[in-house]
N, C-alpha and C positions, 0 to 999 in steps of 0.2 A: 442440370443444365446451368451454365454460368451466365447470369445476366444480372443487371442491377435494378431491374424494375419489376421483377416477378414478386407477387405478394404471397402472403401465407394463408390466403383465404380458400385454398383448394378443398377444404372440408365442408364448406357451406353448400347447401343444396339449391339455393336460389329459387325454390319453388318447383324444382324439377323432380321427377320420380327417380327411383334408384336405377331403373333401366336406362332412362335418359342420361343420367349422370355417367353411368358406365359407358354408354355409347360415346359421349363427348370426351371422357378421360382416355378412352382407347385411342383417340386421335394423337395424343401425346405431345405433339409439337405444332408450331404454326404451319410447317410444311405438310403435316398430317391433316390439319384442318383444310388446307388448300386441296389436297388430294380428294378429300371427301366432297368438297364443293364441285370439283372437276367431274366427279362421277354422277352428279345430279343433272337431269335434263334442265336446260335453261327455260325459265318460266316466261312466256311471252304475254301473259295476262297482266291486267292492271290491278295488281294486288299488293298487299303489304303484310305478309305473314310474319308472325313472331317466330323466333328460333324453335320453339316447341312444335309449332305447326310445320316448319320446314323439315324437322326430324320425322314427323308423322307422315307428311305428304310427299316427301322426297322430290321436291322441285324448288327452285329459287331463282329470283330475278337478281339484278344488280343490287338493289336496295336490300332485298331479303338476304342475299348472300353476305353482304357487308355486315348487316346486323347479326346474322347467325354467327359469322366468324368472330365478332366481338364477344358474343356470348360464350362460344367455345373457348376462346382465349381466356376469358374470365374464369371458367371452370378449371383451366390449366394453370391458373395463378397469375395471369397478366391483367392489367387494368382493361376494362371494356371500352376501348377507344376506337373512334372512327374519324375520318375526315372526308371532306367533300371536294371533288374535283369539278369545277364549274366550267361549262363550255358555252360557246356562242354558235347558234344555228345547229345545235346538237343537244343531246341529253347529258345531264350530269352523271358522275360516277361516284358511288359511295364505297369507301375502302376501309377495312379494319386495319389498324396500325398497331405495331408493337415495337418495343425497344429491347435490344440485346447488346450488352457490352458497349453501351453508349451510342448505338447506331440504330436507325429506323428501318423497319421492314414492313411489308404489307401483305394482306390476304384479301382476295376479292373474287367475286363471281362476275363473269362477263360473257357476252355473246361474241366477243372478239378475242383473238388469240393472245395478244400482248398486254391486255388490260387486267391481268390477274396478279399472280404472286410476285413479290419482290423480296429478295434476300436482305437481311438486316445489315446493309453495308453503307447506308446513306447517313451522312453526318447531320443533315438538317431536313426538315419537312419540305423545304423548297427543293432540295436535291431530289427527294423522293417524288414530289409532284412532277418535276421536270423529266423524270425517267419515263413518264407516261406520254410526254408531249409528242414525240415523233410518230407514234402509232395511234394517236387519238384523232380520229377523222370521221366526217360524216359521209353519206353515200354519194356526195358530189366530190369526194376525195379531198375536201378542204381540211386543213389542220385546225382544229377547233378548240383545243384546251386553252383557257385563258387565266383562270384563277384557282386558288385553293383556300380552304378554311383552316383555322386553328383546330387542334384536336378537340373532340367532343367526347366527354365521358358519358356513356349511356347509363351510368349509375344515377344520373340526375333524373332518370325516368323510372327508377325502381318502384316508386309509388303507383305507377301505371302498369306495373307487372309486364314490362316490355319483353321479358324473356319467355313468358309462359301464357300470355293472354290469347284467347281465341279471337279477339277483336283485331282489326287492322291496326298497324303501328304507324299510321300516316303522321302521327305527331312528331316522329323522328325526322321524317322528310321535311315537314313544315318548319321545324327548328333549324334545319340546315339551310333552308331558303331565307331565313330571317337573320342569320348571323353574318358578320362581315367576312369578306373574302379578300385575299391578297393577290394582286396582279402579278402575273408571271412575265408579261411582255410589255415593251414600250409601244407607243403608237407607231413609230417607224418600223419596228419589227413586224407588227401586224400587217402593215401595208406591203411588205416584201415577202410574205410567206408564199411558198410554192405548194402545189397540190401533191398529194402522195402519188407515187408512180404505180402503174398497174401490178408490177411484180410484188411490191410491198403490200398492196391491197389484197392480192390473192393469198399471201401468207397469213394476213390477219383474219381472213374470212374462212380459214380451215375450221370445220366444225360449226360454222355459223348456222343458227337455226332460224328458219323463216316460218311465218304463219302459213298454214296450208291454204291453197287456193280453193275458195268455195265455188263450186259449180252450181248454177241455178238451172234446175230441170224445168223446161217449159211445161205448163199445165196442158193436159189434153184438151183439145177443142171440144166444147160442149155444144151439142146440137139440140135445139128445141124441137121436140117431137111434134108439137102442135103445128109448127110451120110446115111440116112435111105432110100434113093431112089435107 
């Protein structure tokens, strides 16, 4: 694969077992990592699994998917990079990023159709971030993407064993919340934004997973036998 940012570290095990390394190496390319993520059920729980746990438990949220993709890309020889898309009146989105032939691409897990893979055709990270703008919306159909972060190398967390720990990796999310983000829109742009149309919303909601409705069964009426006597 011709690219100018792939490293020579594919023989490192990063604390993973041989079986885990084989599973990740079998993905072969960034698009292969994306296909793997697409096949996992979206995790609706409030968790922060490490990549090792995602492999074991076969589910991932946005954060877990982005971190997993960075780990998988690392095993394939890319730097383990993520960046954060920051929204207003909405949740942020964590995306693994990679560079090939001088252009940025992305791998991501999302409950929305368009917030996932990006081919490496974007010259700058701003271009890459803006590719998510038009389909980044909340359930009021408001366009909510506002800012993006600089790339974060997850190698900075190697001492915390972010790829293999059984503990939650919330420290990654906390770091993303603390670092500066770059604005995508001016104030006048924000004021004039329209809402997403129903047809676009329907397209983005294909495969959207919702939490099951919990039905509360009423308790049977208890009769005090003493009062009947």
